[in-house]
C-alpha positions in Angstrom: 27.6 29.4 -134.1 25.3 28.5 -131.3 21.9 27.2 -132.3 18.9 27.1 -130.0 15.8 25.2 -131.0 12.5 26.2 -129.3 9.3 24.2 -129.2 5.7 25.3 -129.3 4.6 28.3 -127.2 3.6 27.6 -123.7 3.3 29.4 -120.3 6.6 30.2 -118.6 7.2 29.0 -115.1 6.1 31.4 -112.4 9.7 31.9 -111.4 11.0 32.5 -114.9 14.3 34.4 -114.4 13.7 36.7 -117.4 10.2 37.7 -116.3 8.5 36.1 -119.3 4.9 35.0 -119.3 5.3 32.7 -122.4 8.2 30.8 -123.9 8.5 28.9 -127.2 7.5 29.6 -130.7 4.2 30.4 -132.4 3.4 31.3 -136.0 3.7 35.0 -136.8 6.0 36.0 -133.9 8.4 38.8 -134.5 12.2 38.5 -134.4 12.2 40.4 -131.1 9.7 37.9 -129.6 11.7 34.9 -130.9 14.9 36.4 -129.4 13.2 36.8 -126.0 11.7 33.3 -126.2 15.0 31.7 -127.2 17.8 33.5 -125.4 17.3 31.7 -122.1 17.1 30.1 -119.7 19.3 27.1 -120.5 22.0 24.8 -119.2 25.0 25.1 -121.4 28.8 25.4 -121.3 29.3 29.1 -120.6 32.8 29.2 -122.0 31.8 27.4 -125.1 28.8 29.6 -125.6 30.9 32.8 -125.2 33.4 31.5 -127.8 30.6 31.6 -130.4 30.0 34.8 -132.5 26.3 34.3 -133.2 23.2 32.5 -132.1 20.5 31.3 -134.3 17.0 30.7 -132.8 15.1 28.1 -134.8 11.8 26.3 -134.4 11.3 22.5 -134.5 10.6 22.7 -138.2 14.1 24.1 -138.8 13.0 27.7 -139.7 15.3 30.5 -138.5 13.3 32.8 -136.3 16.0 35.2 -135.2 19.8 35.7 -135.4 21.9 37.7 -132.9 25.5 38.4 -132.0 26.5 37.1 -128.6 27.8 39.8 -126.3 27.6 37.9 -123.0 25.7 35.7 -120.7 23.9 36.2 -117.4 23.6 33.6 -114.7 20.2 32.6 -113.6 20.5 30.1 -110.7 22.2 27.0 -112.2 21.3 28.1 -115.8 22.2 30.9 -118.2 20.6 33.4 -120.5 22.3 34.9 -123.5 22.9 38.6 -123.9 23.3 39.9 -127.4 22.4 42.2 -130.3 19.5 41.1 -132.4 20.3 41.3 -136.2 17.0 42.7 -137.3 16.2 41.8 -140.9 18.9 39.2 -141.2 18.4 37.4 -144.6 18.4 34.0 -142.8 15.2 34.7 -140.9 12.2 33.0 -142.2 14.2 30.4 -144.2 15.3 26.9 -143.4 18.5 26.7 -141.5 21.4 25.5 -143.6 22.6 23.6 -140.5 19.9 21.1 -139.4 19.6 20.7 -135.7 20.6 17.1 -135.2 20.8 17.1 -131.4 18.0 16.0 -129.1 19.0 18.8 -126.8 17.7 22.4 -127.6 21.3 23.7 -127.6 23.9 22.8 -130.2 27.1 24.2 -131.5 27.7 24.4 -135.3 
């Protein structure tokens, strides 16, 4: 599983490759919003990311915000965005992740 930890919500860069105005996490956001905030744009090993079945988007407190199956990646300059199918209503959402994010980087492989 790929795990992406997102920090507090902030304005996206003007040249955000996904057309987002905000990135990051805020209380009360929906699974769809968490997926859009967390799926990109990152530097990661494309082959390793594609070898994972799922991605878990978590906040800095370790709460699962969204879970999706990984169907592909798209290149955005020297970075990547995940493509996938959001698993709406996954029972892990809203609960502490069973796999604490121990890396200082936002991307980790579990």
